[in-house]
N, C-alpha and C positions, 0 to 999 in steps of 0.2 A: 491847941486849946479846943475843947469840945463845946458845942453850942448847947444851950439849954432850951427848954420848952418856953421859957418866958421871953426869950429874944424873938423879935419879929423883924421881918424884912421891911425896909422902908419903901422899896420900889414896888412891892406887891399891892395890887388893887383888888377890890372885891369884884367878883364876876357879875356880869349883867345877866339877869334871869328874865326870860320872856315866857310867860305862861299862856299858851294858846288854848287851853281847856280841852274838852273832849271833841274829837274830830273823827270823821269817817275813815275807814281803812284805806280807801283809795287816795284820799288827801295825804295820809301819812306816807304811803308808798311813793307818791309824787315828791314829797318833801325829801325823802331819803335820796332820790335821784337829783335833787336840786332844782326841781321844776314845780309848777303848779301854784295854786292860790296861796298856800301856806308859806312857800318860799318867798313869794312876792310880799306877803304881809311882814315877814321877818326882815327882809331887805328894807322895807319902808320904815319899820321901827328903828332899825340901826341907823338909817339916814337921818331920821328925826332926832335921835339921841345925839348924833354927831353935830347936827345943826344947833341943838340947844346947848351944846358944850358939856353935856353929861358924860359923853363917851368920847375919848380922844380918837383922832383919826388913825392912830397906830395901834389901837386896842385889838387884842386877839381873842380874849376869853368872853364868849357869849354862850350861855346855856339856854337851850330851848326845851320847854316841858310840854309834851303833848300826850294826852291819854286817848286810847282808842275807845270808841263807843262800843258798848256791848251789843251783840247781835240779838235781835228779837227772835224768840223761839216761836216757830209756827204753831198755830193752834190746830193745825190739821193732823198732827201726830197725837194719837190717843195716849193717855196715860202721863202726859207731861204737865 
């Protein structure tokens, strides 16, 4: 029997999305390595959600949104 688009999984939960806004390139690199201030902030958010009961202790889906700040163009270069 084929499944249709109207059927939904009952055990599927919505992912948790943490938006950290615009951050510097260095902080994003540290986050990719699993270290730094942003990683600490994410771990703190996840622990807070677990303590509040919003996030189960066995949850695995957490989406982190981070945007890199644009670099400022130096005004020393003529014509820009």
